[in-house]
N, C-alpha and C positions, 0 to 999 in steps of 0.2 A: 289086503283088498280081495273081496270075493269076486266071483264070476260076474254077478249082476251089476256090481259097481263098475267093473272094467267095461262091460257092455254099454252101461249107461254113459260113461265118460267118452267112450269111442263114438257113440251115436251123437252126443253133444258136439264133439270136435268136428265131425263130418256132416253136420246138419245142413250146411249150405253148399256141399259139394255134390255133383252128380254122380250117381252110381253107374256101373258099366252099362246097364240096359238104357238108361237115359242118354248116355254118351252115344250109344249105337243109334238110338232113335234120332238124335240131333245130327249125326253124320249122314244118315240116309235122307233125312229131310233136307239138309243142305244140298245134297247131290241132286235130289229131285227139283229143288227150287232153281238150281243152276241150269238144269236142262230146260225147265219151263221158261226161264229168263232168256236163254239163247233162242229157243223156238219163237218167243214173242218178238225178239229183235228181228229175226229173219222174216217172220210173217208180217209185222207192222212195216218193216222196211220195204218189203216187196209190194205191199198194198199202197204205201205212200208213193213209191216209185211209179206204179201203174197209174195213179191219179195225177201226180204232179210232174213226173218225169225228172225228178230231182232226187239225188242220193244223200242229200244233207241229213235228213232224218235218220237214215240207215247208219250213217257215219257217227251221228250223236248216239244213237242207241248202242252200237257196238263199242264206242268209247266208254260209255257208262258201264256196260256189262264187263268188258275186259278190265277196266279199272277196279271194279268190285272183285272180280276173280283174282286179279294180281294181289290185291290186299289180302284176300283169304289165303293165297298160296304163301305169301310172305309170313303171315301169322302162323301157318302150319310149319314152315321152315324154322321159324324161331323156336317153336314148341318142340318139334321133332329133332332139330339139330343134326340132321343128316345131310350128307353132301348132295344126294340126289334131290332132296326137297329144295335145297338152295339153288341147284341148277335149274329145276323146273320153274321155281319162282322167278328166277332171273329171266328166263326165256319169256314167260307170260308177262313180266313187267316191261320188257323191251317191246314186245308186240303191243301192249296197252299203250305205252308212251307213243309209239309210232302212230297208232290209230287216233289218239288225241291230237297229235301234231297235224295229221292230215285233215282232221275235222276242223281244227282251228284255221289252217291255211285256206280250206274251202270257205269257211264262214267269213273271213276277211277278204276273200276274192284274190288271193295270191295265186292259187292254182284253180 
C-alpha cells in the first residue's frame, strides 16, 4: 500500500468523526451556552418574581438547567473515566435532584 492509499483509507475511516479543532469549538460553544442558560434562568426568574411575587418559575428554570448540566457532567464522567469527573457529576446530580424535588413540592403545595 502506498502513502496515498493509506491516507485515503484513513480519511474514509474518520469521515464522520470530529477533528481536534471541531471538538474544541464544540467545547467552547457548550461552555458559552451554559453561561447564557444560567444567566437567562436568573434574569427571567428575577423578572417573574418582580411581577408575580412567586418563585415557582425560578424553581422550574433552575431545575431544567441543573438537570441538563448534570446530564452533561455524567456524560463527561463516562467518557473521561476519572474520579474527579465522577465526583463533580455526583455533586451536580444531587443538587439537580434536590432542586427538582423542591420545585415539585412547591408545585403540589406541599411546601
